[in-house]
N, C-alpha and C positions, 0 to 999 in steps of 0.2 A: 697344600691340602693334607689333612690328617688321614690316617689309615683307619678303616673300619674293621671290626673283628666280630665274627660270629663264634660264640663259645658254646660248646656242648660238654658239660662237666659231669664227672662221676658216673659215667655209664658203667654198668656192672654186668659181667658175663661170666659164664663158667667155661673154662678152657683147660687144655692139656699141654701146658708149656712148662719146660723145666729140664734141667740136666739129669736129674735123678729119674730112674725108670718109674718109680712110684708116682711121680708127678704126672707122667704121661698116661698112666693107668687110672689113677684115682681122679685126677684133675683138681681144680680149685677155682676160687673166684678171682677175677681180675677186674681192676677199675681203670677206666680210660677217660682221659680228657682230650678233646680235639678242639683246636682253635684255627679258624681260617681267616686270613686277611684278604679283603676285597673292598671295592668301592660299592657300598650299599645304597648310595644316593639314587641310582635309577629305580631301584625297588621302592625306596622310601617315598620318592616323588610320585610314582605311578601306582603303588599298592599292588604290584604285579609279581607274583611268585616266580615267574619265569626269568625275572631280572636279578635273581639272587641265587644263593645256594640253598637248596631245600634240606634243612637239617634232619628231617625224617629219613631222607635218602642217605645222608652221611651216617646216621645211626645204624641203618640196616646194613650198610657196607662194613662198618666196624664190627657189628655183631657177627656177621658171616666170617670175617677174618679171624676174630678171637675164638669163635666156637668151632670152626671147621678146619682151620689150619693148625699145625703143630710145630713149635719152635723150641729149641733148647734155651734160647736167651730172650729176655724181654726186649733187649736191644733190637733183635731181628724182628720181633713183632711190631715194635714202634716204627721201625724203618718201613716195614711192609704197609702198615696203615698209612703213614705219611705219603708213600709213593702212590698207593691206590687213590687216596683222597685227592692228591695233586693231579694225577692223570685224569680222573673222572670229572672233577669239578673245576679245575683250572684256576685256583685262587692265586693271589700274589705270594702267599706263604702259608705254610701249614705248621702248626705246633702240635705235638702229640706227647702226652704223658701217660705211661703205662705203670700202674702200681700193682704190686704183688703183695697182698697183706699177709699171706701165710707162707713165709719162706722157711726152708729147712735149715735154720740157723739156731744154734743153741744160744739163746739170749733173749732179752726183752727188747722189742722194737715194734713200731706200728706197721711199717711196710718198707719194702725196697721199691724204688721208682727209677725209671729212665725218662728223661724229658728231652725231646729233640725239636729242632726247628729246621724245616727244609723249604727251599725256594724252587722255582721251576727248573733251574739248571740241574738240580739233583734228580727230579723225577722224569726229566726229558732225556737224561743220559741213558745209553744202552745197558748200563750195569745194574 
């Protein structure tokens, strides 16, 4: 049987993440994609929201983490999002991509991104 995926792409939030002190004071926009793997057949057959992952709840969780937490690295932000989504919603896997469009690098680029995938073993561990 194939794996189903719920995708929530290009969520945009204002956060204070970065190594430089100015990034923590001024803040900037961050873009986040979250994909969760699960069997959506029970929801599809029953048309019952309680048999799937409510993406509005995922959005609110990610919004809170990006806007209220503070990290030096987008790697840490992505890991935190994946862990919280995994623990709260219990999917088979979580993929998170965090993009930082305005990086303090002298040069021309669209963004810097970190893209991770985690499974239950990672969010169930005590670390």
